[in-house]
C-alpha positions as CSV (number, residue, x, y, z in Angstrom):
1,M,0.0,0.0,0.0
2,F,1.2,3.5,-0.9
3,T,0.1,7.1,-0.6
4,G,1.1,8.7,-3.9
5,I,3.7,11.0,-2.2
6,I,6.9,10.6,-4.2
7,E,10.1,10.0,-2.2
8,A,12.7,10.2,-5.0
9,V,13.1,10.5,-8.7
10,A,15.4,7.7,-10.1
11,N,17.0,6.8,-13.4
12,V,16.5,3.7,-15.4
13,K,20.0,2.4,-15.8
14,E,19.5,-0.8,-17.8
15,V,16.6,-2.7,-19.5
16,R,17.0,-6.5,-20.1
17,Q,14.5,-8.9,-21.7
18,D,14.2,-12.2,-19.9
19,G,11.8,-14.4,-21.7
20,S,8.4,-12.7,-21.4
21,N,9.6,-10.7,-18.4
22,V,11.7,-7.5,-18.4
23,D,14.3,-6.7,-15.7
24,F,14.9,-3.0,-14.9
25,T,18.0,-1.8,-13.1
26,I,17.3,1.4,-11.3
27,E,19.9,3.9,-10.1
28,S,18.5,5.7,-7.0
29,S,19.4,7.3,-3.7
30,L,17.0,4.9,-2.1
31,A,19.0,1.8,-3.2
32,S,20.9,1.6,0.2
33,E,17.6,1.8,2.0
34,V,15.6,-0.9,0.2
35,K,15.8,-4.6,0.8
36,I,15.4,-7.7,-1.4
37,D,11.8,-8.8,-1.6
38,Q,10.6,-5.3,-0.7
39,S,7.8,-3.6,-2.7
40,V,8.5,-0.2,-4.2
41,A,6.2,1.8,-6.5
42,H,7.9,2.8,-9.8
43,D,5.8,5.4,-11.6
44,G,2.9,4.0,-9.6
45,V,3.7,0.3,-10.4
46,C,4.3,-1.9,-7.5
47,L,7.5,-4.0,-8.3
48,T,9.6,-6.3,-6.1
49,V,13.3,-5.6,-5.5
50,V,15.1,-8.8,-6.6
51,S,18.8,-7.7,-6.2
52,I,20.8,-4.7,-4.9
53,S,24.3,-3.5,-5.9
54,G,25.6,-0.3,-4.5
55,S,23.5,2.6,-5.7
56,E,21.5,0.3,-8.0
57,Y,18.8,-2.3,-7.6
58,T,16.8,-4.5,-10.0
59,V,13.1,-5.2,-10.3
60,T,11.2,-7.5,-12.7
61,A,8.0,-6.8,-14.6
62,V,5.9,-9.7,-16.0
63,A,3.9,-9.6,-19.2
64,E,0.7,-8.6,-17.5
65,T,2.4,-5.6,-16.0
66,L,4.0,-4.6,-19.2
67,A,0.7,-4.8,-21.1
68,K,-1.2,-2.5,-18.7
69,T,1.4,0.1,-17.9
70,N,4.0,2.3,-19.7
71,L,6.9,0.2,-18.5
72,G,7.3,-1.3,-22.0
73,T,8.4,2.1,-23.2
74,W,11.1,2.6,-20.5
75,Q,14.6,3.1,-21.8
76,P,17.9,3.8,-20.1
77,G,18.0,7.4,-18.9
78,N,14.2,7.7,-18.3
79,K,13.3,9.4,-15.0
80,I,10.9,7.5,-12.8
81,N,9.0,8.3,-9.5
82,L,9.7,6.1,-6.5
83,E,7.7,5.5,-3.3
84,R,8.4,2.9,-0.7
85,S,5.4,1.2,0.9
86,L,3.4,2.9,3.7
87,K,4.5,2.2,7.3
88,L,1.8,1.9,9.9
89,G,1.7,5.1,12.0
90,D,2.8,7.3,9.1
91,R,0.7,10.3,8.1
92,L,-1.5,9.6,5.0
93,D,-0.7,12.8,3.0
94,G,-2.0,11.5,-0.4
95,H,-4.7,8.8,-0.7
96,F,-4.7,5.0,-0.6
97,V,-2.7,3.7,-3.6
98,Q,-2.3,0.0,-4.3
99,G,0.4,0.2,-6.9
100,H,-1.9,-1.7,-9.3
101,V,-2.1,0.4,-12.4
102,D,-5.5,0.1,-14.1
103,T,-4.5,1.5,-17.5
104,T,-2.5,4.1,-19.3
105,G,-3.6,7.6,-20.3
106,A,-2.2,10.1,-22.8
107,C,-1.4,13.7,-22.2
108,I,-3.5,15.7,-24.6
109,E,-2.7,19.2,-23.3
110,K,0.0,20.9,-21.1
111,Q,-0.3,24.6,-20.2
112,T,2.3,26.6,-18.3
113,L,0.4,28.9,-16.0
114,E,1.7,31.6,-13.6
115,G,3.1,29.4,-10.9
116,S,1.6,26.0,-11.9
117,W,1.2,23.6,-14.8
118,L,-2.1,22.3,-16.1
119,Y,-2.3,18.9,-17.7
120,R,-5.2,17.2,-19.5
121,F,-5.3,13.5,-20.0
122,R,-7.4,11.1,-22.1
123,F,-8.1,7.5,-20.9
124,P,-10.2,4.6,-22.1
125,E,-13.9,5.4,-21.6
126,K,-14.6,2.1,-19.9
127,Y,-13.1,3.5,-16.8
128,A,-15.3,6.6,-16.7
129,A,-17.3,5.4,-13.6
130,L,-14.1,5.2,-11.6
131,I,-13.2,8.9,-11.7
132,I,-15.2,11.8,-10.2
133,E,-14.9,15.6,-10.0
134,K,-12.5,16.6,-7.2
135,G,-11.7,12.9,-6.6
136,S,-8.3,11.3,-6.2
137,I,-6.3,10.0,-9.2
138,C,-2.8,8.5,-9.2
139,I,-0.7,9.5,-12.2
140,N,2.8,7.9,-12.5
141,G,2.5,7.2,-8.8
142,V,1.6,10.8,-7.9
143,S,-1.6,11.4,-5.8
144,L,-3.5,14.2,-7.5
145,T,-7.0,15.7,-7.6
146,A,-9.0,15.5,-10.8
147,F,-11.3,18.2,-12.2
148,N,-13.1,19.0,-15.4
149,V,-13.8,15.3,-15.5
150,G,-15.4,14.0,-18.7
151,R,-16.2,10.5,-19.9
152,D,-12.7,10.0,-21.2
153,E,-10.7,13.0,-20.1
154,F,-9.7,14.8,-16.9
155,T,-7.5,17.7,-15.8
156,V,-5.0,18.1,-13.0
157,T,-2.9,21.0,-11.9
158,I,0.7,20.6,-10.7
159,I,2.3,23.0,-8.2
160,P,6.0,23.9,-8.5
161,Y,7.2,21.6,-5.7
162,T,5.5,18.5,-7.4
163,Y,6.8,19.6,-10.8
164,T,10.4,19.7,-9.6
165,H,10.3,16.7,-7.2
166,T,8.7,14.2,-9.6
167,N,9.1,13.3,-13.3
168,F,6.2,15.6,-14.3
169,D,8.8,18.0,-15.8
170,T,9.3,15.3,-18.5
171,V,5.5,14.8,-19.2
172,E,4.6,16.6,-22.4
173,K,1.8,16.3,-24.9
174,D,1.4,12.7,-26.3
175,C,3.3,11.2,-23.3
176,V,1.8,8.0,-22.0
177,V,1.4,7.8,-18.2
178,N,0.2,5.2,-15.7
179,L,-3.2,5.7,-14.1
180,E,-4.6,4.1,-11.0
181,F,-8.1,5.0,-10.1
182,D,-9.3,5.3,-6.5
183,V,-9.7,1.9,-4.9
184,L,-12.8,2.9,-3.0
185,G,-14.6,3.7,-6.2
186,K,-13.6,0.3,-7.6
187,Y,-15.2,-1.5,-4.6
188,L,-18.3,0.6,-4.7
189,L,-18.8,0.0,-8.4
190,R,-18.2,-3.8,-7.9
191,S,-20.7,-4.0,-5.0
192,R,-23.3,-2.1,-7.0
193,E,-22.9,-4.6,-9.9
194,F,-23.8,-7.5,-7.6
195,A,-26.6,-5.7,-5.8
196,A,-28.4,-5.1,-9.1
């Protein structure tokens, strides 16, 4: 379980195909603090640390993860957002994030405002019931508030701190991002389906 509050921005150091899986070597200031078998959110995707070496560690993504996220586009040099799992007793500054990406979205607009940045994203319409006006959305692991929500589009605004302490500074028009919708909405929708 995560909160969508990014701890560090890391670099993809190496990408290796291993059958249907892909191993990613990550260079990060958090490498000395993580442990093998620990879950870490990478651009919102929960991945298990499988090896550690100095300032680098390796995680593995299976075919299902590669199909539902933007990890298949990662290349050496890409910047990614990292968050370690929530500790009991910590403040919950974002919202409950599972690290289970639902789908990807595409940036269709980026505006530089006076002191902030506005982004508009398009997503598959079949997820429309899972996002609400002023509700929580997780984009590349970042907990944000959605507004101007349509059937297949929504908008977020990024403050300067978030812009410089995440990889949002690399998100431009046509970029593909990872989206995780609020888990509470998923359970409510599922229970309503069975109550009908």
